[in-house]
DOPA-931877 format. One record per residue (C-alpha): x, y, z; residue number from 1. Coordinates in Angstrom, 3 decimals, decimal comma. Example, Ala and Ser with C-alpha at 12.3 -4.5 7.8 and 13.67 -1.06 7.14 Angstrom:
<nutors>
east; north; up; resi
12,300; -4,500; 7,800; 1
13,670; -1,060; 7,140; 2
</nutors>
This chain:
<nutors>
east; north; up; resi
-26,882; 2,761; 28,595; 1
-28,150; 3,407; 32,057; 2
-30,610; 1,043; 33,462; 3
-31,272; 1,757; 37,217; 4
-29,742; 4,341; 39,628; 5
-28,484; 1,714; 41,830; 6
-27,156; -0,556; 39,249; 7
-25,843; 2,214; 36,846; 8
-22,184; 1,400; 36,970; 9
-22,353; -2,360; 36,735; 10
-25,029; -2,126; 34,031; 11
-22,925; 0,450; 31,863; 12
-19,871; -1,707; 32,340; 13
-21,708; -4,856; 31,156; 14
-22,696; -2,923; 28,103; 15
-25,065; -5,759; 26,890; 16
-23,077; -8,778; 27,901; 17
-26,197; -10,683; 28,013; 18
-26,863; -10,312; 24,315; 19
-23,658; -11,024; 22,313; 20
-25,642; -11,326; 19,191; 21
-28,669; -9,457; 17,974; 22
-31,859; -11,126; 18,990; 23
-33,861; -12,343; 16,089; 24
-37,530; -11,013; 15,334; 25
-40,631; -12,161; 13,830; 26
-42,036; -8,648; 14,271; 27
-43,590; -6,909; 11,299; 28
-44,964; -3,239; 11,318; 29
-48,576; -3,472; 12,325; 30
-51,218; -2,226; 9,846; 31
-53,459; -1,410; 12,790; 32
-53,350; 1,847; 14,744; 33
-55,979; 1,487; 17,531; 34
-56,910; 4,596; 19,720; 35
-58,386; 2,672; 22,597; 36
-57,826; -0,240; 24,681; 37
-55,009; -1,358; 26,988; 38
-51,521; 0,047; 26,451; 39
-48,883; -2,338; 27,569; 40
-45,618; -0,773; 29,106; 41
-42,380; -2,252; 30,149; 42
-40,164; -0,241; 32,499; 43
-37,155; -1,381; 34,485; 44
-37,535; -2,205; 38,136; 45
-35,523; -0,321; 40,704; 46
-34,016; -1,367; 44,008; 47
-35,974; 1,665; 45,480; 48
-39,072; 1,419; 43,303; 49
-41,485; 3,799; 44,911; 50
-39,908; 7,209; 43,743; 51
-40,065; 5,924; 40,086; 52
-43,447; 4,403; 40,435; 53
-44,965; 7,703; 41,948; 54
-43,704; 9,742; 38,910; 55
-45,054; 7,014; 36,457; 56
-48,428; 6,647; 38,135; 57
-48,874; 10,374; 38,068; 58
-48,142; 10,441; 34,280; 59
-50,519; 7,499; 33,793; 60
-53,343; 9,351; 35,744; 61
-53,109; 12,373; 33,428; 62
-52,741; 10,385; 30,368; 63
-55,789; 8,120; 31,016; 64
-57,827; 11,365; 31,898; 65
-56,849; 12,781; 28,494; 66
-57,555; 9,511; 26,468; 67
-61,098; 7,958; 26,717; 68
-61,322; 4,240; 26,876; 69
-57,512; 3,852; 27,354; 70
-55,956; 1,941; 30,144; 71
-52,023; 1,946; 30,685; 72
-50,798; -1,196; 32,184; 73
-47,176; -1,063; 33,414; 74
-44,972; -4,137; 34,177; 75
-41,522; -3,429; 35,901; 76
-39,047; -5,931; 34,638; 77
-35,606; -6,699; 36,076; 78
-32,662; -5,289; 34,275; 79
-30,444; -8,467; 34,455; 80
-33,159; -10,627; 32,441; 81
-34,029; -7,889; 29,972; 82
-32,235; -9,718; 27,042; 83
-34,335; -12,782; 27,301; 84
-37,463; -10,719; 27,881; 85
-36,963; -8,561; 24,867; 86
-35,869; -11,457; 22,561; 87
-39,038; -13,425; 23,474; 88
-41,267; -10,253; 22,652; 89
-39,419; -9,764; 19,456; 90
-40,315; -13,304; 18,536; 91
-43,934; -13,361; 19,835; 92
-45,651; -9,974; 19,202; 93
-48,509; -11,186; 21,120; 94
-46,276; -11,053; 24,386; 95
-44,759; -7,694; 23,488; 96
-45,498; -4,401; 25,020; 97
-46,394; -1,298; 23,071; 98
-43,847; 0,841; 25,086; 99
-40,569; -0,103; 26,483; 100
-37,693; 1,342; 28,418; 101
-34,237; 0,243; 27,255; 102
-30,590; 1,089; 27,639; 103
-29,139; 3,149; 24,784; 104
-26,320; 0,823; 24,041; 105
-29,027; -1,952; 23,482; 106
-30,637; 0,148; 20,789; 107
-28,628; -0,933; 17,722; 108
-29,124; -4,757; 18,377; 109
-32,955; -4,192; 19,004; 110
-33,108; -2,186; 15,707; 111
-31,093; -4,816; 13,874; 112
-33,774; -7,512; 15,167; 113
-36,569; -5,441; 13,759; 114
-38,182; -4,788; 17,145; 115
-38,391; -1,007; 17,492; 116
-40,477; 1,372; 15,594; 117
-39,185; 4,422; 13,845; 118
-40,131; 7,512; 15,866; 119
-38,653; 10,138; 13,853; 120
-41,828; 11,668; 12,660; 121
-43,284; 11,470; 16,236; 122
-40,477; 13,522; 17,588; 123
-40,557; 16,095; 14,840; 124
-44,207; 16,646; 15,504; 125
-43,708; 16,953; 19,222; 126
-43,428; 20,648; 20,460; 127
-40,980; 19,743; 23,160; 128
-38,934; 17,691; 20,937; 129
-36,980; 20,661; 19,600; 130
-35,419; 21,218; 23,073; 131
-34,056; 17,682; 23,200; 132
-30,143; 17,728; 23,646; 133
-28,979; 17,013; 19,959; 134
-26,088; 14,952; 21,188; 135
-28,211; 12,797; 23,458; 136
-30,969; 12,531; 20,837; 137
-28,273; 11,297; 18,491; 138
-27,779; 8,103; 20,564; 139
-31,258; 6,977; 19,520; 140
-30,478; 7,335; 15,692; 141
-29,471; 4,794; 13,203; 142
-29,212; 5,675; 9,604; 143
-30,954; 9,031; 10,263; 144
-33,925; 7,564; 12,023; 145
-34,801; 7,852; 15,608; 146
-35,818; 4,747; 17,325; 147
-36,756; 6,186; 20,684; 148
-36,776; 9,267; 22,964; 149
-33,978; 9,737; 25,428; 150
-35,476; 9,732; 28,862; 151
-32,546; 10,567; 31,091; 152
-28,828; 10,739; 30,524; 153
-25,872; 9,733; 32,752; 154
-22,257; 11,083; 32,455; 155
-19,110; 11,095; 34,509; 156
-17,036; 13,830; 36,121; 157
-13,852; 14,056; 38,147; 158
-14,611; 13,579; 42,050; 159
-11,844; 14,748; 44,328; 160
-11,038; 15,025; 48,035; 161
-10,592; 18,596; 49,018; 162
-8,729; 17,880; 52,239; 163
-6,281; 15,518; 50,588; 164
-5,334; 17,831; 47,909; 165
-4,944; 20,717; 50,298; 166
-2,748; 18,521; 52,575; 167
-0,564; 17,777; 49,529; 168
-0,270; 21,400; 48,505; 169
-1,883; 20,924; 45,230; 170
-4,845; 22,374; 43,220; 171
-7,654; 20,895; 41,454; 172
-6,372; 19,771; 38,033; 173
-7,224; 22,027; 35,214; 174
-5,842; 19,823; 32,446; 175
-5,868; 16,143; 31,790; 176
-2,049; 16,021; 32,394; 177
-2,390; 17,790; 35,724; 178
-4,664; 14,864; 36,935; 179
-1,598; 12,606; 36,860; 180
0,608; 15,278; 38,482; 181
-1,833; 15,806; 41,322; 182
-2,435; 12,169; 41,800; 183
1,331; 11,485; 42,194; 184
1,679; 14,395; 44,709; 185
-1,170; 13,002; 46,931; 186
0,129; 9,490; 46,807; 187
3,572; 10,638; 47,642; 188
2,081; 12,451; 50,689; 189
-0,200; 9,594; 51,527; 190
1,573; 6,362; 50,422; 191
-1,467; 4,186; 51,496; 192
-3,857; 6,240; 49,379; 193
-4,417; 6,022; 45,729; 194
-3,726; 9,179; 43,810; 195
-6,762; 8,379; 41,485; 196
-8,909; 5,211; 41,505; 197
-9,218; 4,149; 38,031; 198
-8,800; 0,630; 36,296; 199
-7,913; -1,419; 33,329; 200
-11,550; -2,407; 33,104; 201
-13,013; 0,979; 33,728; 202
-14,237; 1,609; 30,069; 203
-15,973; 4,737; 30,851; 204
-12,996; 6,386; 32,672; 205
-10,658; 5,618; 29,746; 206
-12,934; 6,935; 27,037; 207
-12,597; 10,635; 27,906; 208
-8,938; 10,236; 27,549; 209
-9,213; 8,565; 24,194; 210
-11,750; 11,227; 22,827; 211
-9,885; 14,260; 24,316; 212
-6,848; 13,225; 22,324; 213
-9,039; 13,094; 19,088; 214
-8,861; 9,344; 19,192; 215
-11,782; 7,063; 18,441; 216
-13,004; 3,461; 19,034; 217
-14,018; 3,252; 15,359; 218
-14,943; 5,107; 12,382; 219
-17,902; 4,618; 10,101; 220
-18,174; 4,921; 6,310; 221
-21,088; 3,812; 4,169; 222
-22,465; 1,630; 7,066; 223
-19,125; -0,081; 7,703; 224
-17,165; 0,386; 10,848; 225
-13,365; 0,224; 11,122; 226
-11,479; 0,232; 14,320; 227
-9,513; 3,450; 14,933; 228
-7,769; 2,246; 18,146; 229
-4,331; 1,969; 16,402; 230
-4,412; 5,522; 15,084; 231
-1,753; 7,962; 16,422; 232
-4,353; 10,029; 18,263; 233
-6,024; 7,012; 19,824; 234
-2,675; 5,729; 21,023; 235
-1,904; 9,064; 22,547; 236
-5,231; 8,941; 24,553; 237
-4,604; 5,244; 25,515; 238
-1,018; 6,254; 26,685; 239
-2,177; 9,125; 28,762; 240
-4,897; 6,936; 30,499; 241
-2,552; 3,901; 31,153; 242
-0,041; 6,412; 32,840; 243
-2,592; 6,473; 35,724; 244
-2,223; 2,818; 36,544; 245
1,250; 2,910; 37,816; 246
2,949; 2,321; 41,213; 247
3,124; 5,952; 42,053; 248
-0,634; 6,677; 41,241; 249
-2,765; 3,460; 41,176; 250
-0,596; 0,399; 41,222; 251
-1,354; -2,166; 38,584; 252
-1,536; -5,131; 41,193; 253
-4,263; -3,209; 42,769; 254
-6,029; -1,301; 39,911; 255
-5,564; -3,357; 36,697; 256
-8,854; -5,218; 37,205; 257
-10,812; -2,303; 38,382; 258
-14,070; -1,536; 36,553; 259
-15,938; 1,709; 37,053; 260
-17,793; 0,522; 40,039; 261
-14,776; -0,852; 41,856; 262
-12,946; 2,488; 41,143; 263
-15,809; 4,656; 42,566; 264
-16,052; 2,230; 45,615; 265
-12,389; 2,876; 46,503; 266
-13,210; 6,476; 46,663; 267
-16,263; 6,162; 48,640; 268
-14,271; 4,006; 51,073; 269
-11,737; 6,746; 51,513; 270
-8,930; 4,910; 49,845; 271
-8,419; 7,393; 46,973; 272
-8,025; 10,945; 46,442; 273
-9,723; 11,180; 43,049; 274
-11,975; 9,062; 40,829; 275
-14,051; 9,410; 37,594; 276
-17,679; 8,835; 38,655; 277
-21,069; 9,351; 37,547; 278
-23,771; 11,656; 38,503; 279
-25,504; 8,642; 39,744; 280
-22,728; 7,993; 42,250; 281
-23,037; 11,336; 43,928; 282
-25,536; 10,446; 46,544; 283
-23,471; 7,474; 47,839; 284
-20,485; 9,751; 48,052; 285
-22,409; 12,474; 49,727; 286
-23,357; 10,035; 52,453; 287
-19,726; 8,829; 52,992; 288
-17,601; 9,632; 56,030; 289
-15,856; 12,555; 54,126; 290
-19,092; 14,029; 52,839; 291
-17,858; 17,469; 53,819; 292
-14,448; 17,109; 52,112; 293
-15,144; 16,375; 48,396; 294
-16,127; 18,161; 45,303; 295
-16,742; 17,466; 41,586; 296
-15,500; 19,164; 38,395; 297
-15,805; 18,142; 34,824; 298
-12,869; 15,846; 33,525; 299
-10,659; 18,548; 32,231; 300
-9,494; 18,288; 28,552; 301
-5,980; 18,696; 27,078; 302
-5,916; 22,377; 27,497; 303
-6,983; 24,586; 30,393; 304
-10,600; 25,524; 30,324; 305
-11,480; 22,617; 28,086; 306
-13,809; 19,611; 29,141; 307
-12,966; 16,077; 27,909; 308
-15,856; 14,500; 26,002; 309
-17,803; 12,008; 28,250; 310
-19,738; 8,763; 27,428; 311
-23,385; 9,655; 27,215; 312
-25,167; 6,784; 29,020; 313
-28,788; 6,667; 29,408; 314
-32,206; 5,090; 28,973; 315
-34,576; 5,605; 26,176; 316
-38,420; 5,089; 25,765; 317
-39,500; 3,434; 22,545; 318
-42,424; 1,809; 20,764; 319
-42,403; -1,759; 19,669; 320
-42,876; -2,230; 15,845; 321
-45,417; -4,771; 16,379; 322
-47,734; -2,502; 18,350; 323
-51,308; -2,099; 17,198; 324
-51,396; 1,352; 18,867; 325
-48,469; 3,333; 17,437; 326
-49,870; 6,666; 17,861; 327
-51,177; 6,070; 21,219; 328
-47,940; 4,526; 22,339; 329
-45,918; 7,334; 20,938; 330
-48,182; 9,826; 22,861; 331
-47,441; 8,033; 26,053; 332
-43,700; 8,025; 25,424; 333
-43,901; 11,804; 24,978; 334
-45,823; 12,157; 28,121; 335
-43,495; 9,951; 30,158; 336
-40,377; 11,739; 28,508; 337
-41,997; 15,143; 28,814; 338
-40,192; 18,096; 30,403; 339
-42,740; 17,783; 33,382; 340
-41,927; 14,232; 33,864; 341
-38,252; 14,605; 33,474; 342
-38,285; 17,347; 36,191; 343
-40,085; 14,973; 38,326; 344
-37,782; 12,077; 37,785; 345
-34,906; 14,354; 38,568; 346
-36,468; 15,438; 41,830; 347
-37,484; 11,805; 42,700; 348
-34,474; 9,930; 41,683; 349
-31,722; 12,439; 40,369; 350
-31,932; 11,304; 36,806; 351
-30,420; 14,000; 34,613; 352
-32,922; 15,362; 31,989; 353
-32,383; 15,296; 28,264; 354
-33,874; 18,638; 27,382; 355
-31,298; 21,411; 27,400; 356
-33,694; 23,942; 29,180; 357
-34,544; 21,432; 31,875; 358
-30,823; 20,567; 32,362; 359
-30,360; 24,306; 32,944; 360
-33,104; 24,488; 35,425; 361
-31,816; 21,631; 37,598; 362
-28,318; 22,790; 37,343; 363
-29,318; 26,284; 38,496; 364
-31,177; 24,960; 41,480; 365
-28,632; 22,253; 42,379; 366
-24,967; 23,104; 42,509; 367
-23,796; 19,554; 42,489; 368
-25,411; 18,968; 39,224; 369
-23,621; 21,776; 37,401; 370
-20,288; 19,823; 36,573; 371
-22,330; 17,043; 34,909; 372
-24,608; 19,446; 33,056; 373
-21,508; 21,361; 31,900; 374
-19,891; 18,039; 30,772; 375
-23,010; 17,414; 28,639; 376
-23,093; 20,928; 27,229; 377
-19,361; 20,636; 26,155; 378
-20,057; 17,574; 24,269; 379
-20,649; 13,912; 24,768; 380
-19,748; 10,893; 22,818; 381
-20,919; 7,315; 22,264; 382
-19,807; 3,762; 21,418; 383
-20,200; 2,769; 17,768; 384
-23,919; 2,394; 17,078; 385
-23,818; -1,062; 15,448; 386
-25,392; -4,225; 16,521; 387
-21,842; -5,875; 16,340; 388
-20,746; -3,656; 19,306; 389
-22,296; -6,032; 21,728; 390
-20,239; -8,708; 20,619; 391
-17,041; -6,624; 20,722; 392
-17,951; -5,648; 24,201; 393
-18,765; -9,121; 25,245; 394
-15,419; -10,300; 24,285; 395
-13,749; -7,549; 26,381; 396
-11,652; -6,313; 23,457; 397
-11,635; -2,537; 24,484; 398
-10,862; -3,104; 28,213; 399
-8,745; -6,115; 27,495; 400
-6,414; -3,847; 25,547; 401
-5,942; -1,610; 28,531; 402
-5,374; -4,509; 30,858; 403
-2,654; -5,988; 28,627; 404
-0,916; -2,522; 28,735; 405
-1,172; -1,777; 32,448; 406
0,015; -5,247; 33,491; 407
3,051; -4,916; 31,110; 408
2,051; -7,832; 28,992; 409
1,993; -5,703; 25,903; 410
3,001; -2,133; 24,911; 411
0,462; 0,461; 23,655; 412
1,253; -0,034; 19,832; 413
0,986; -3,819; 19,964; 414
-2,120; -4,028; 22,212; 415
-4,025; -1,258; 20,146; 416
-3,097; -2,992; 16,968; 417
-4,206; -6,351; 18,257; 418
-7,515; -4,840; 19,556; 419
-8,050; -3,083; 16,287; 420
-7,673; -6,188; 14,451; 421
-10,071; -8,076; 16,664; 422
-12,697; -5,458; 16,390; 423
-12,384; -5,344; 12,569; 424
-12,913; -9,078; 12,230; 425
-16,303; -8,581; 14,179; 426
-17,273; -5,592; 12,189; 427
-16,472; -7,291; 8,941; 428
-18,399; -10,500; 9,844; 429
-21,677; -8,613; 9,944; 430
</nutors>
């Protein structure tokens, strides 16, 4: 899920806290498919709205020129009130848009509510659709059906201070284990500096460790999810990550409650030698006081040369099931999510494209993007695609487990077993 460039970290950390249960819906598939009239569109507002609006307006101009008697009416809605806005639209089709932007972790609950239209056929008929990154496209799928087109993707990589590592006499970590080794060395050399700023509440920093060790949040069989946090592989990944929140790297009294945003802010403030941050954090870091003394590499995996799987955050564009203009709405989605538009969105806002060829183009032209594109190419992962995940996340079960461990309130085996049991109770209640 990725809502706005400025609010990315906070929004991703929230993961749908505003909608702990799936919204209900009175929507039904419309029998109409009008080819003219006003196409209503909801997009998320940005702190810096102008760059996004320019790209959207250019797309609208071309779209209206190609479609007689069609007007596209865009409303920019606040991210933090999206849950209420979507719920109201699901229950009152007359107030619903035809097209909407939404975070990819909200998709499952929206589909469960019956609010989104199946776009599988639209994507298959789309020439450019064959170049969509399969892993990213998979985040729009439930039961083999795609309920949207991925508009952009966000992943995290390892930021590090080149000067601090050089001063400590260490090289850039090439394996996951070396991250801890390098972090200890830098903190030993600079006791007031965090070796790496991570935290007990930094969900998207912890996930690469879990996945790199072949662990999983949950497994799915026959539409039923079962937590896998208490498996041996998951416990290995949990242990590796929680080893970073130690006095000789990132002291628990400082780091236990850090979420992703707080972790990155420590790095931006010059208080940390490394952090796991997103492509959407790059601009702020590049404007920091140490702008000439940092670099980025993919988070390394277990073995040298490997890349740890990253969480694939992002926003999708979809069609409301109640729309009386499905074909027209789907065409506009494809126009706004097209290669041309995604390239323009990258140029305007830095949004990473979801087409593999456009990803290569922006990576070749912008060296700083390469670690993030390499991370996507190596393989991303996602949270369980179920409407119950928002409840799991709202209760803080996943991050709560890490905080229990790093504060010494529980050990890995006990905390992971407790978290797995709590997750399963929610999964089974569906």
